[in-house]
Backbone as JSON Lines, residues from 0, in Angstrom:
{"i":0,"aa":"M","n":[115.76,93.71,113.34],"ca":[114.49,93.71,112.63],"c":[114.53,94.78,111.55]}
{"i":1,"aa":"A","n":[113.46,94.89,110.83],"ca":[113.37,95.83,109.71],"c":[113.28,97.27,110.19]}
{"i":2,"aa":"V","n":[113.89,98.16,109.43],"ca":[113.76,99.59,109.63],"c":[113.22,100.16,108.32]}
{"i":3,"aa":"R","n":[112.1,100.83,108.39],"ca":[111.46,101.38,107.18],"c":[111.67,102.88,107.13]}
{"i":4,"aa":"T","n":[111.83,103.42,105.94],"ca":[112.05,104.85,105.8],"c":[111.08,105.45,104.78]}
{"i":5,"aa":"S","n":[110.78,106.68,104.96],"ca":[110.06,107.5,104.0],"c":[110.62,108.89,104.13]}
{"i":6,"aa":"E","n":[110.26,109.76,103.21],"ca":[110.76,111.12,103.29],"c":[109.71,112.1,102.79]}
{"i":7,"aa":"A","n":[109.85,113.33,103.21],"ca":[108.95,114.4,102.78],"c":[109.75,115.68,102.62]}
{"i":8,"aa":"E","n":[109.31,116.5,101.69],"ca":[109.91,117.81,101.49],"c":[108.78,118.82,101.35]}
{"i":9,"aa":"W","n":[108.92,119.96,102.0],"ca":[107.93,121.03,101.95],"c":[108.62,122.29,101.44]}
{"i":10,"aa":"K","n":[107.96,123.02,100.54],"ca":[108.5,124.26,99.98],"c":[107.47,125.36,100.18]}
{"i":11,"aa":"G","n":[107.9,126.44,100.79],"ca":[107.02,127.59,100.95],"c":[106.37,127.66,102.31]}
{"i":12,"aa":"N","n":[105.44,128.6,102.45],"ca":[104.75,128.77,103.72],"c":[103.64,127.73,103.85]}
{"i":13,"aa":"L","n":[102.97,127.76,104.98],"ca":[101.96,126.73,105.26],"c":[100.8,126.75,104.26]}
{"i":14,"aa":"R","n":[100.2,127.9,104.04],"ca":[98.99,127.98,103.21],"c":[99.26,127.83,101.72]}
{"i":15,"aa":"E","n":[100.28,128.48,101.2],"ca":[100.52,128.46,99.76],"c":[101.6,127.46,99.34]}
{"i":16,"aa":"G","n":[102.28,126.91,100.31],"ca":[103.36,125.97,99.99],"c":[102.84,124.64,99.48]}
{"i":17,"aa":"H","n":[103.77,123.77,99.18],"ca":[103.43,122.43,98.7],"c":[104.6,121.5,98.99]}
{"i":18,"aa":"G","n":[104.3,120.22,98.96],"ca":[105.37,119.27,99.25],"c":[105.15,117.95,98.55]}
{"i":19,"aa":"T","n":[106.12,117.07,98.75],"ca":[106.01,115.71,98.24],"c":[106.39,114.74,99.36]}
{"i":20,"aa":"M","n":[105.75,113.59,99.33],"ca":[106.08,112.5,100.24],"c":[106.43,111.3,99.39]}
{"i":21,"aa":"K","n":[107.41,110.53,99.86],"ca":[107.9,109.4,99.09],"c":[108.21,108.25,100.02]}
{"i":22,"aa":"L","n":[107.7,107.07,99.69],"ca":[108.01,105.88,100.47],"c":[109.4,105.39,100.1]}
{"i":23,"aa":"G","n":[110.12,104.9,101.08],"ca":[111.48,104.41,100.86],"c":[111.56,103.29,99.85]}
{"i":24,"aa":"S","n":[110.5,102.49,99.75],"ca":[110.49,101.38,98.8],"c":[110.29,101.84,97.36]}
{"i":25,"aa":"G","n":[109.86,103.09,97.19],"ca":[109.56,103.6,95.86],"c":[108.16,103.25,95.38]}
{"i":26,"aa":"A","n":[107.38,102.57,96.22],"ca":[106.03,102.15,95.82],"c":[105.07,103.32,95.69]}
{"i":27,"aa":"Y","n":[105.38,104.44,96.33],"ca":[104.5,105.61,96.25],"c":[105.31,106.88,96.37]}
{"i":28,"aa":"E","n":[104.94,107.87,95.55],"ca":[105.45,109.22,95.68],"c":[104.31,110.14,95.26]}
{"i":29,"aa":"G","n":[104.0,111.13,96.1],"ca":[102.9,112.01,95.76],"c":[103.01,113.36,96.43]}
{"i":30,"aa":"S","n":[102.17,114.26,95.94],"ca":[102.2,115.63,96.44],"c":[101.21,115.81,97.58]}
{"i":31,"aa":"Y","n":[101.48,116.83,98.39],"ca":[100.54,117.23,99.43],"c":[100.61,118.73,99.61]}
{"i":32,"aa":"S","n":[99.54,119.28,100.2],"ca":[99.44,120.72,100.36],"c":[98.53,121.02,101.54]}
{"i":33,"aa":"F","n":[98.41,122.3,101.87],"ca":[97.47,122.7,102.92],"c":[96.07,122.24,102.53]}
{"i":34,"aa":"A","n":[95.71,122.45,101.27],"ca":[94.36,122.08,100.81],"c":[94.13,120.57,100.87]}
{"i":35,"aa":"S","n":[95.13,119.77,100.55],"ca":[94.92,118.31,100.58],"c":[94.9,117.78,102.01]}
{"i":36,"aa":"R","n":[95.41,118.56,102.94],"ca":[95.43,118.11,104.33],"c":[94.26,118.65,105.14]}
{"i":37,"aa":"F","n":[93.94,119.9,104.99],"ca":[92.94,120.53,105.85],"c":[91.63,120.84,105.13]}
{"i":38,"aa":"E","n":[91.61,120.67,103.83],"ca":[90.4,120.92,103.05],"c":[90.13,119.69,102.2]}
{"i":39,"aa":"S","n":[89.71,119.86,100.97],"ca":[89.49,118.69,100.12],"c":[90.23,118.85,98.8]}
{"i":40,"aa":"G","n":[91.45,119.36,98.89],"ca":[92.27,119.59,97.71],"c":[92.9,118.31,97.18]}
{"i":41,"aa":"K","n":[93.45,118.43,95.99],"ca":[94.09,117.31,95.31],"c":[95.41,116.95,95.99]}
{"i":42,"aa":"G","n":[95.69,115.66,96.08],"ca":[96.93,115.19,96.68],"c":[96.64,114.35,97.91]}
{"i":43,"aa":"T","n":[97.67,113.95,98.58],"ca":[97.52,113.11,99.77],"c":[97.79,113.95,101.01]}
{"i":44,"aa":"N","n":[97.96,113.28,102.13],"ca":[98.29,113.96,103.39],"c":[98.81,112.92,104.37]}
{"i":45,"aa":"P","n":[99.5,113.34,105.42],"ca":[100.05,112.38,106.37],"c":[98.99,111.48,107.01]}
{"i":46,"aa":"E","n":[97.8,112.03,107.28],"ca":[96.76,111.24,107.94],"c":[96.25,110.12,107.04]}
{"i":47,"aa":"E","n":[96.16,110.37,105.74],"ca":[95.75,109.34,104.79],"c":[96.77,108.2,104.77]}
{"i":48,"aa":"L","n":[98.04,108.54,104.84],"ca":[99.08,107.52,104.86],"c":[99.06,106.74,106.18]}
{"i":49,"aa":"I","n":[98.76,107.43,107.29],"ca":[98.61,106.74,108.57],"c":[97.43,105.77,108.49]}
{"i":50,"aa":"A","n":[96.32,106.21,107.87],"ca":[95.15,105.34,107.72],"c":[95.5,104.09,106.91]}
{"i":51,"aa":"A","n":[96.23,104.25,105.83],"ca":[96.63,103.1,105.02],"c":[97.52,102.15,105.81]}
{"i":52,"aa":"A","n":[98.47,102.72,106.55],"ca":[99.37,101.9,107.36],"c":[98.6,101.14,108.43]}
{"i":53,"aa":"H","n":[97.65,101.8,109.07],"ca":[96.89,101.15,110.14],"c":[95.99,100.06,109.59]}
{"i":54,"aa":"A","n":[95.32,100.33,108.47],"ca":[94.45,99.31,107.85],"c":[95.27,98.09,107.43]}
{"i":55,"aa":"G","n":[96.42,98.32,106.84],"ca":[97.27,97.2,106.41],"c":[97.81,96.41,107.58]}
{"i":56,"aa":"C","n":[98.27,97.09,108.6],"ca":[98.81,96.43,109.79],"c":[97.73,95.62,110.49]}
{"i":57,"aa":"Y","n":[96.56,96.23,110.66],"ca":[95.47,95.54,111.35],"c":[95.05,94.28,110.59]}
{"i":58,"aa":"S","n":[94.9,94.37,109.27],"ca":[94.5,93.2,108.48],"c":[95.5,92.05,108.65]}
{"i":59,"aa":"M","n":[96.78,92.38,108.64],"ca":[97.79,91.35,108.82],"c":[97.78,90.79,110.24]}
{"i":60,"aa":"A","n":[97.6,91.66,111.24],"ca":[97.57,91.21,112.63],"c":[96.38,90.29,112.87]}
{"i":61,"aa":"L","n":[95.22,90.64,112.31],"ca":[94.04,89.78,112.46],"c":[94.27,88.44,111.78]}
{"i":62,"aa":"S","n":[94.83,88.45,110.6],"ca":[95.13,87.19,109.89],"c":[96.1,86.34,110.68]}
{"i":63,"aa":"A","n":[97.11,86.95,111.28],"ca":[98.09,86.21,112.08],"c":[97.44,85.58,113.3]}
{"i":64,"aa":"G","n":[96.61,86.36,114.0],"ca":[95.93,85.83,115.18],"c":[94.98,84.7,114.84]}
{"i":65,"aa":"L","n":[94.25,84.87,113.76],"ca":[93.33,83.81,113.32],"c":[94.09,82.54,112.97]}
{"i":66,"aa":"S","n":[95.21,82.69,112.28],"ca":[96.02,81.53,111.91],"c":[96.53,80.8,113.14]}
{"i":67,"aa":"K","n":[97.0,81.55,114.15],"ca":[97.46,80.94,115.39],"c":[96.34,80.19,116.11]}
{"i":68,"aa":"A","n":[95.11,80.68,115.94],"ca":[93.95,80.05,116.58],"c":[93.39,78.9,115.75]}
{"i":69,"aa":"G","n":[94.01,78.61,114.61],"ca":[93.58,77.48,113.79],"c":[92.6,77.8,112.69]}
{"i":70,"aa":"F","n":[92.45,79.09,112.35],"ca":[91.52,79.49,111.3],"c":[92.3,80.16,110.17]}
{"i":71,"aa":"T","n":[91.93,79.83,108.94],"ca":[92.58,80.44,107.79],"c":[91.59,81.37,107.11]}
{"i":72,"aa":"P","n":[91.81,82.68,107.22],"ca":[90.87,83.6,106.6],"c":[90.95,83.55,105.08]}
{"i":73,"aa":"T","n":[89.8,83.63,104.45],"ca":[89.73,83.73,103.0],"c":[90.03,85.17,102.58]}
{"i":74,"aa":"R","n":[89.53,86.11,103.4],"ca":[89.68,87.52,103.07],"c":[89.51,88.35,104.34]}
{"i":75,"aa":"V","n":[90.36,89.36,104.5],"ca":[90.22,90.36,105.56],"c":[90.36,91.72,104.88]}
{"i":76,"aa":"H","n":[89.31,92.52,104.96],"ca":[89.33,93.86,104.36],"c":[89.1,94.88,105.46]}
{"i":77,"aa":"T","n":[90.01,95.83,105.6],"ca":[89.94,96.83,106.66],"c":[90.04,98.23,106.08]}
{"i":78,"aa":"S","n":[89.23,99.12,106.6],"ca":[89.36,100.54,106.28],"c":[89.64,101.28,107.58]}
{"i":79,"aa":"A","n":[90.33,102.39,107.48],"ca":[90.65,103.21,108.65],"c":[90.31,104.66,108.33]}
{"i":80,"aa":"K","n":[89.65,105.31,109.28],"ca":[89.34,106.73,109.17],"c":[90.13,107.45,110.26]}
{"i":81,"aa":"V","n":[91.03,108.32,109.85],"ca":[91.84,109.1,110.78],"c":[91.24,110.5,110.87]}
{"i":82,"aa":"H","n":[90.87,110.9,112.08],"ca":[90.26,112.2,112.31],"c":[91.32,113.22,112.69]}
{"i":83,"aa":"L","n":[91.47,114.26,111.89],"ca":[92.37,115.38,112.17],"c":[91.48,116.56,112.54]}
{"i":84,"aa":"E","n":[91.61,117.05,113.77],"ca":[90.71,118.08,114.26],"c":[91.47,119.14,115.05]}
{"i":85,"aa":"P","n":[90.86,120.32,115.15],"ca":[91.48,121.35,116.0],"c":[91.51,120.88,117.46]}
{"i":86,"aa":"V","n":[92.64,121.07,118.09],"ca":[92.81,120.79,119.52],"c":[93.55,121.99,120.11]}
{"i":87,"aa":"E","n":[93.66,122.01,121.42],"ca":[94.38,123.1,122.06],"c":[95.81,123.17,121.51]}
{"i":88,"aa":"G","n":[96.18,124.3,121.0],"ca":[97.53,124.48,120.49],"c":[97.7,124.12,119.03]}
{"i":89,"aa":"G","n":[96.66,123.81,118.31],"ca":[96.8,123.48,116.89],"c":[95.84,122.4,116.42]}
{"i":90,"aa":"F","n":[96.38,121.39,115.76],"ca":[95.59,120.27,115.27],"c":[96.13,118.98,115.84]}
{"i":91,"aa":"G","n":[95.28,117.97,115.91],"ca":[95.7,116.68,116.41],"c":[94.88,115.56,115.81]}
{"i":92,"aa":"I","n":[95.46,114.39,115.79],"ca":[94.72,113.18,115.41],"c":[93.97,112.75,116.66]}
{"i":93,"aa":"T","n":[92.65,112.9,116.61],"ca":[91.83,112.69,117.8],"c":[91.19,111.31,117.86]}
{"i":94,"aa":"K","n":[91.09,110.63,116.74],"ca":[90.4,109.34,116.73],"c":[90.74,108.6,115.44]}
{"i":95,"aa":"I","n":[90.79,107.28,115.56],"ca":[90.94,106.42,114.38],"c":[89.84,105.37,114.46]}
{"i":96,"aa":"E","n":[89.07,105.27,113.39],"ca":[88.0,104.27,113.32],"c":[88.43,103.16,112.37]}
{"i":97,"aa":"L","n":[88.57,101.97,112.91],"ca":[88.85,100.8,112.08],"c":[87.54,100.09,111.79]}
{"i":98,"aa":"S","n":[87.38,99.63,110.57],"ca":[86.21,98.84,110.19],"c":[86.72,97.68,109.35]}
{"i":99,"aa":"T","n":[86.41,96.48,109.78],"ca":[86.92,95.31,109.06],"c":[85.81,94.33,108.75]}
{"i":100,"aa":"E","n":[85.92,93.69,107.63],"ca":[85.05,92.58,107.23],"c":[85.95,91.41,106.91]}
{"i":101,"aa":"A","n":[85.56,90.24,107.36],"ca":[86.41,89.07,107.14],"c":[85.57,87.86,106.77]}
{"i":102,"aa":"Q","n":[86.09,87.07,105.87],"ca":[85.51,85.76,105.53],"c":[86.45,84.72,106.11]}
{"i":103,"aa":"I","n":[85.93,83.93,107.04],"ca":[86.75,82.95,107.74],"c":[85.94,81.67,107.88]}
{"i":104,"aa":"P","n":[86.27,80.65,107.13],"ca":[85.52,79.4,107.23],"c":[85.64,78.78,108.63]}
{"i":105,"aa":"G","n":[84.51,78.31,109.15],"ca":[84.51,77.52,110.38],"c":[84.61,78.29,111.69]}
{"i":106,"aa":"I","n":[84.52,79.6,111.67],"ca":[84.64,80.37,112.91],"c":[83.26,80.88,113.34]}
{"i":107,"aa":"N","n":[83.03,80.98,114.64],"ca":[81.79,81.59,115.11],"c":[82.05,83.06,115.42]}
{"i":108,"aa":"N","n":[80.98,83.84,115.55],"ca":[81.12,85.28,115.72],"c":[81.82,85.66,117.02]}
{"i":109,"aa":"D","n":[81.56,84.95,118.11],"ca":[82.21,85.28,119.38],"c":[83.73,85.14,119.29]}
{"i":110,"aa":"T","n":[84.18,84.04,118.7],"ca":[85.61,83.82,118.53],"c":[86.19,84.88,117.6]}
{"i":111,"aa":"F","n":[85.47,85.18,116.54],"ca":[85.93,86.22,115.61],"c":[86.08,87.57,116.31]}
{"i":112,"aa":"Q","n":[85.1,87.96,117.1],"ca":[85.16,89.24,117.8],"c":[86.34,89.29,118.77]}
{"i":113,"aa":"Q","n":[86.62,88.19,119.45],"ca":[87.77,88.13,120.36],"c":[89.07,88.32,119.59]}
{"i":114,"aa":"Q","n":[89.17,87.65,118.45],"ca":[90.37,87.77,117.62],"c":[90.51,89.19,117.05]}
{"i":115,"aa":"A","n":[89.37,89.77,116.66],"ca":[89.39,91.13,116.1],"c":[89.87,92.14,117.14]}
{"i":116,"aa":"E","n":[89.39,92.03,118.36],"ca":[89.81,92.94,119.45],"c":[91.28,92.73,119.77]}
{"i":117,"aa":"A","n":[91.72,91.49,119.83],"ca":[93.12,91.2,120.12],"c":[94.03,91.8,119.05]}
{"i":118,"aa":"A","n":[93.6,91.73,117.79],"ca":[94.4,92.29,116.7],"c":[94.48,93.81,116.82]}
{"i":119,"aa":"K","n":[93.39,94.44,117.24],"ca":[93.39,95.9,117.42],"c":[94.42,96.3,118.48]}
{"i":120,"aa":"K","n":[94.51,95.55,119.55],"ca":[95.45,95.85,120.63],"c":[96.88,95.46,120.26]}
{"i":121,"aa":"G","n":[97.05,94.41,119.48],"ca":[98.37,93.87,119.21],"c":[99.05,94.38,117.95]}
{"i":122,"aa":"C","n":[98.31,95.0,117.07],"ca":[98.88,95.52,115.82],"c":[99.95,96.57,116.16]}
{"i":123,"aa":"P","n":[101.16,96.46,115.59],"ca":[102.21,97.42,115.9],"c":[101.84,98.88,115.64]}
{"i":124,"aa":"V","n":[101.04,99.14,114.61],"ca":[100.63,100.52,114.35],"c":[99.66,100.99,115.43]}
{"i":125,"aa":"S","n":[98.75,100.11,115.87],"ca":[97.86,100.47,116.98],"c":[98.68,100.82,118.22]}
{"i":126,"aa":"K","n":[99.7,100.04,118.48],"ca":[100.55,100.3,119.65],"c":[101.25,101.65,119.51]}
{"i":127,"aa":"A","n":[101.72,101.96,118.31],"ca":[102.41,103.23,118.1],"c":[101.46,104.42,118.25]}
{"i":128,"aa":"L","n":[100.19,104.2,117.98],"ca":[99.19,105.27,118.05],"c":[98.34,105.16,119.31]}
{"i":129,"aa":"A","n":[98.84,104.51,120.32],"ca":[98.07,104.21,121.53],"c":[97.54,105.45,122.25]}
{"i":130,"aa":"G","n":[98.12,106.6,122.04],"ca":[97.62,107.81,122.67],"c":[96.36,108.35,122.03]}
{"i":131,"aa":"T","n":[95.93,107.74,120.93],"ca":[94.75,108.17,120.2],"c":[93.64,107.15,120.41]}
{"i":132,"aa":"E","n":[92.41,107.61,120.56],"ca":[91.27,106.69,120.67],"c":[91.15,105.89,119.37]}
{"i":133,"aa":"I","n":[91.1,104.57,119.5],"ca":[90.95,103.7,118.33],"c":[89.69,102.87,118.54]}
{"i":134,"aa":"T","n":[88.74,102.99,117.62],"ca":[87.52,102.18,117.71],"c":[87.56,101.1,116.64]}
{"i":135,"aa":"L","n":[86.73,100.08,116.82],"ca":[86.69,98.97,115.89],"c":[85.27,98.5,115.67]}
{"i":136,"aa":"E","n":[84.92,98.33,114.41],"ca":[83.69,97.66,114.03],"c":[84.12,96.45,113.22]}
{"i":137,"aa":"A","n":[83.81,95.26,113.69],"ca":[84.24,94.03,113.02],"c":[83.02,93.24,112.6]}
{"i":138,"aa":"K","n":[83.02,92.83,111.33],"ca":[81.88,92.11,110.78],"c":[82.37,90.83,110.12]}
{"i":139,"aa":"L","n":[81.79,89.74,110.51],"ca":[82.07,88.44,109.9],"c":[81.1,88.27,108.75]}
{"i":140,"aa":"V","n":[81.62,88.05,107.55],"ca":[80.75,87.9,106.38],"c":[80.89,86.53,105.76]}
């Protein structure tokens, strides 16, 4: 199966240092810093990239499940909020909130909610992050 790579480089100490992260595909390269990770400074951070990966994975997993169930979604839009908070011994990702809206012709809300929950459990990124609380708000539009 596929193996995906990315890389990061950090220069300097934690507070004043800076780094860059780069996706193996070349689709993204950007800077990060203490301020962009723990405050509201310019640049990205690992948690933002995890949020993007989770939102993308979940949207695809939901679409796949719906297709297997005989429904073709017109649109699935997902956002993910990754919470980075102080924990014993440092910082940790304590929670991920998924929120999705989907347009799916011919489906009822009960079936949609079942598919949405199944996608949350079955998405490979959800599985990789299983040690973190993951919540879901799913809305059929």
